[in-house]
Z-matrix of the N, CA and C atoms (Angstrom, degrees):
N
C 1 1.445
C 2 1.504 1 115.44
N 3 1.420 2 112.28 1 -39.55
C 4 1.417 3 117.17 2 177.78
C 5 1.564 4 113.92 3 -63.42
N 6 1.338 5 115.11 4 -43.46
C 7 1.416 6 118.95 5 -178.27
C 8 1.541 7 112.65 6 -64.72
N 9 1.332 8 114.00 7 -34.37
C 10 1.515 9 117.45 8 178.79
C 11 1.568 10 109.30 9 -59.68
N 12 1.372 11 110.75 10 -47.25
C 13 1.450 12 117.54 11 -176.11
C 14 1.565 13 111.13 12 -64.56
N 15 1.235 14 115.35 13 -45.28
C 16 1.557 15 119.90 14 172.81
C 17 1.449 16 114.17 15 -58.47
N 18 1.373 17 115.58 16 -41.88
C 19 1.492 18 118.05 17 -179.78
C 20 1.557 19 112.89 18 -67.25
N 21 1.416 20 110.67 19 -40.04
C 22 1.502 21 113.90 20 172.18
C 23 1.470 22 116.03 21 -56.63
N 24 1.349 23 116.50 22 -49.00
C 25 1.419 24 121.88 23 174.44
C 26 1.473 25 116.48 24 -54.79
N 27 1.295 26 116.48 25 -43.72
C 28 1.435 27 124.90 26 -178.20
C 29 1.594 28 107.46 27 -67.94
N 30 1.314 29 119.54 28 -36.74
C 31 1.416 30 121.90 29 177.11
C 32 1.454 31 111.64 30 -67.50
N 33 1.359 32 119.28 31 -43.18
C 34 1.439 33 122.10 32 171.93
C 35 1.434 34 114.89 33 -56.19
N 36 1.400 35 114.00 34 -46.39
C 37 1.493 36 119.64 35 177.00
C 38 1.478 37 114.15 36 -58.62
N 39 1.372 38 116.30 37 -41.60
C 40 1.441 39 120.94 38 176.68
C 41 1.451 40 115.16 39 -58.85
N 42 1.373 41 115.70 40 -50.12
C 43 1.438 42 121.40 41 176.81
C 44 1.571 43 110.62 42 -62.59
N 45 1.267 44 120.07 43 -34.61
C 46 1.467 45 122.86 44 172.73
C 47 1.447 46 112.92 45 -60.80
N 48 1.345 47 115.28 46 -42.50
C 49 1.525 48 121.37 47 174.07
C 50 1.528 49 112.74 48 -60.07
N 51 1.367 50 114.50 49 -46.18
C 52 1.465 51 118.13 50 178.39
C 53 1.505 52 112.25 51 -60.07
N 54 1.341 53 114.12 52 -43.04
C 55 1.608 54 116.54 53 -179.80
C 56 1.422 55 110.95 54 -70.32
N 57 1.346 56 120.42 55 -43.79
C 58 1.511 57 119.64 56 -171.06
C 59 1.507 58 111.72 57 -78.26
N 60 1.417 59 115.36 58 -42.32
C 61 1.496 60 114.18 59 -172.01
C 62 1.539 61 114.53 60 -98.38
N 63 1.335 62 121.57 61 -14.58
C 64 1.428 63 122.82 62 176.23
C 65 1.565 64 106.98 63 50.30
N 66 1.348 65 118.77 64 79.63
C 67 1.471 66 120.24 65 179.79
C 68 1.491 67 111.60 66 -54.52
N 69 1.372 68 117.16 67 144.67
C 70 1.410 69 120.29 68 -177.84
C 71 1.602 70 112.05 69 -121.05
N 72 1.303 71 116.50 70 -22.39
C 73 1.486 72 118.11 71 178.59
C 74 1.476 73 111.09 72 -105.70
N 75 1.307 74 113.52 73 167.13
C 76 1.548 75 115.80 74 177.61
C 77 1.436 76 111.77 75 -66.45
N 78 1.304 77 120.88 76 -35.65
C 79 1.478 78 123.50 77 179.14
C 80 1.476 79 113.55 78 -60.31
N 81 1.353 80 114.36 79 -40.68
C 82 1.530 81 118.14 80 -177.99
C 83 1.523 82 107.37 81 -75.90
N 84 1.247 83 122.58 82 -35.92
C 85 1.507 84 120.64 83 169.84
C 86 1.449 85 113.90 84 -60.32
N 87 1.344 86 115.93 85 -39.26
C 88 1.463 87 122.18 86 -176.63
C 89 1.527 88 107.48 87 -67.18
N 90 1.396 89 119.53 88 -47.11
C 91 1.417 90 120.86 89 177.30
C 92 1.530 91 113.84 90 -55.55
N 93 1.333 92 115.73 91 -44.51
C 94 1.512 93 120.22 92 179.04
C 95 1.591 94 108.27 93 -64.91
N 96 1.318 95 117.41 94 -37.53
C 97 1.492 96 119.58 95 177.80
C 98 1.522 97 109.67 96 -63.35
N 99 1.392 98 116.81 97 -44.48
C 100 1.426 99 121.28 98 -178.79
C 101 1.577 100 110.75 99 -64.16
N 102 1.290 101 117.49 100 -40.51
C 103 1.406 102 119.41 101 174.42
C 104 1.530 103 118.22 102 -64.29
N 105 1.388 104 112.62 103 -37.55
C 106 1.491 105 120.14 104 172.21
C 107 1.511 106 110.18 105 -63.91
N 108 1.324 107 117.02 106 -48.05
C 109 1.518 108 119.69 107 177.93
C 110 1.457 109 114.90 108 -58.53
N 111 1.416 110 115.87 109 -42.41
C 112 1.482 111 119.24 110 177.43
C 113 1.511 112 114.46 111 -63.26
N 114 1.321 113 114.35 112 -32.17
C 115 1.440 114 119.88 113 -177.83
C 116 1.552 115 109.07 114 -77.05
N 117 1.330 116 117.06 115 -38.93
C 118 1.428 117 123.71 116 -179.52
C 119 1.527 118 106.96 117 -65.02
N 120 1.343 119 113.86 118 -49.40
C 121 1.499 120 115.30 119 -179.74
C 122 1.569 121 112.29 120 -64.66
N 123 1.351 122 116.47 121 -27.86
C 124 1.467 123 118.44 122 179.01
C 125 1.546 124 107.91 123 -71.11
N 126 1.296 125 115.92 124 -40.38
C 127 1.461 126 118.90 125 176.72
C 128 1.488 127 115.60 126 -64.72
N 129 1.391 128 114.75 127 -42.09
C 130 1.479 129 114.73 128 -175.19
C 131 1.513 130 113.41 129 -85.14
N 132 1.365 131 115.73 130 -32.10
C 133 1.457 132 118.89 131 -170.55
C 134 1.500 133 110.81 132 -117.09
N 135 1.283 134 119.69 133 31.08
C 136 1.465 135 124.28 134 -179.54
C 137 1.494 136 110.27 135 -71.10
N 138 1.393 137 115.35 136 150.50
C 139 1.405 138 116.27 137 178.62
C 140 1.624 139 106.94 138 132.47
N 141 1.315 140 113.60 139 -176.46
C 142 1.478 141 116.50 140 -176.36
C 143 1.560 142 109.55 141 102.27
N 144 1.316 143 111.42 142 -169.93
C 145 1.472 144 115.30 143 -178.46
C 146 1.501 145 111.26 144 -74.00
N 147 1.396 146 116.76 145 161.57
C 148 1.381 147 118.91 146 -178.70
C 149 1.499 148 115.18 147 -65.30
N 150 1.424 149 114.34 148 -24.26
C 151 1.519 150 118.51 149 177.79
C 152 1.518 151 110.24 150 -67.07
N 153 1.441 152 112.13 151 -46.90
C 154 1.356 153 118.26 152 175.19
C 155 1.517 154 118.11 153 -55.18
N 156 1.280 155 115.75 154 -45.88
C 157 1.393 156 125.50 155 -179.76
C 158 1.599 157 107.22 156 -67.06
N 159 1.291 158 121.84 157 -38.06
C 160 1.406 159 124.67 158 177.55
C 161 1.591 160 108.01 159 -62.26
N 162 1.343 161 114.41 160 -48.24
C 163 1.498 162 116.23 161 178.60
C 164 1.459 163 114.94 162 -64.47
N 165 1.225 164 117.44 163 -38.85
C 166 1.515 165 123.45 164 174.87
C 167 1.490 166 116.14 165 -60.48
N 168 1.405 167 111.86 166 -42.72
C 169 1.475 168 119.86 167 177.35
C 170 1.493 169 109.95 168 -69.24
N 171 1.356 170 118.96 169 -39.87
C 172 1.547 171 119.36 170 176.49
C 173 1.437 172 111.84 171 -62.32
N 174 1.358 173 116.87 172 -40.62
C 175 1.505 174 118.61 173 -177.31
C 176 1.475 175 111.25 174 -70.14
N 177 1.305 176 116.68 175 -32.06
C 178 1.492 177 120.96 176 174.27
C 179 1.444 178 115.21 177 -64.02
N 180 1.319 179 113.18 178 -45.17
C 181 1.524 180 119.26 179 174.78
C 182 1.558 181 110.99 180 -60.82
N 183 1.280 182 114.86 181 -49.62
C 184 1.441 183 116.54 182 179.38
C 185 1.580 184 113.32 183 -55.65
N 186 1.330 185 110.33 184 -43.12
C 187 1.501 186 114.18 185 -179.90
C 188 1.477 187 111.89 186 -65.31
N 189 1.415 188 117.47 187 -36.68
C 190 1.406 189 119.66 188 -179.94
C 191 1.524 190 114.29 189 -67.80
N 192 1.307 191 116.53 190 -39.01
C 193 1.456 192 125.43 191 178.54
C 194 1.510 193 108.75 192 -68.07
N 195 1.361 194 119.80 193 -44.16
C 196 1.487 195 118.61 194 179.46
C 197 1.498 196 110.21 195 -64.03
N 198 1.396 197 119.51 196 -40.35
C 199 1.427 198 119.84 197 176.31
C 200 1.429 199 114.66 198 -62.94
N 201 1.370 200 115.05 199 -40.36
C 202 1.488 201 116.75 200 177.55
C 203 1.549 202 108.43 201 -61.71
N 204 1.247 203 121.84 202 -47.38
C 205 1.465 204 125.63 203 -174.77
C 206 1.566 205 109.28 204 -63.84
N 207 1.366 206 119.33 205 -40.65
C 208 1.376 207 118.84 206 178.41
C 209 1.540 208 115.21 207 -71.81
N 210 1.334 209 118.06 208 -38.72
C 211 1.419 210 120.21 209 179.58
C 212 1.548 211 108.04 210 -72.60
N 213 1.321 212 121.66 211 -36.31
C 214 1.451 213 122.04 212 173.42
C 215 1.450 214 111.68 213 -59.07
N 216 1.402 215 119.79 214 -48.98
C 217 1.433 216 124.16 215 178.53
C 218 1.417 217 111.90 216 -57.61
N 219 1.414 218 114.27 217 -44.06
C 220 1.564 219 115.80 218 178.09
C 221 1.503 220 111.97 219 -63.01
N 222 1.305 221 121.48 220 -28.50
C 223 1.460 222 120.93 221 -177.44
C 224 1.480 223 111.35 222 -82.01
N 225 1.373 224 115.99 223 -42.15
C 226 1.434 225 121.08 224 -178.72
C 227 1.513 226 115.14 225 -72.79
N 228 1.282 227 114.51 226 -37.26
C 229 1.459 228 119.51 227 179.82
C 230 1.506 229 110.74 228 -116.53
N 231 1.362 230 119.54 229 75.58
C 232 1.509 231 119.21 230 -178.54
C 233 1.458 232 114.46 231 -63.67
N 234 1.356 233 116.68 232 -34.89
C 235 1.436 234 123.21 233 -175.63
C 236 1.595 235 107.54 234 -70.10
N 237 1.317 236 120.05 235 -25.89
C 238 1.439 237 120.67 236 174.81
C 239 1.480 238 111.82 237 -64.25
N 240 1.409 239 117.78 238 -38.55
C 241 1.423 240 122.39 239 -179.84
C 242 1.534 241 109.27 240 -69.82
N 243 1.304 242 119.08 241 -38.31
C 244 1.444 243 121.45 242 179.69
C 245 1.606 244 110.31 243 -67.33
N 246 1.322 245 119.34 244 -42.27
C 247 1.418 246 123.45 245 -175.14
C 248 1.500 247 106.89 246 -72.76
N 249 1.339 248 118.79 247 -38.41
C 250 1.402 249 121.82 248 179.51
C 251 1.512 250 119.34 249 -65.04
N 252 1.406 251 112.54 250 -39.89
C 253 1.346 252 120.21 251 178.01
C 254 1.551 253 120.71 252 -89.97
N 255 1.345 254 114.01 253 -6.85
C 256 1.470 255 119.67 254 -177.29
C 257 1.482 256 113.37 255 -68.68
N 258 1.269 257 124.07 256 -35.12
C 259 1.480 258 120.79 257 -179.86
C 260 1.569 259 107.89 258 -71.35
N 261 1.318 260 122.16 259 -30.98
C 262 1.378 261 121.27 260 -176.47
C 263 1.602 262 108.39 261 -76.17
N 264 1.315 263 119.77 262 -24.80
C 265 1.467 264 123.72 263 178.47
C 266 1.528 265 108.32 264 -73.90
N 267 1.348 266 118.47 265 -43.72
C 268 1.443 267 128.06 266 -178.81
C 269 1.489 268 107.66 267 -59.96
N 270 1.274 269 118.21 268 -51.03
C 271 1.478 270 121.66 269 -174.45
C 272 1.494 271 116.54 270 -60.64
């Protein structure tokens, strides 16, 4: 029951990130996809020992915070995204 609740909260958080920040790069879309996949797996395959549930919840929270930081940085510093990805486009 606990994992289903955490997974639902993470799924709502991921949709909120998609709506608010509108990802622009492949990496930001990939991070949102990973968050959504983790939340769906948590909802469908929740259960196990309490240690496993604690580790899964901790990894989900870390993933959500990392996605939030990356998308926020991408929105606040758009020139950083362009400068960082420009050499890979030229090559």
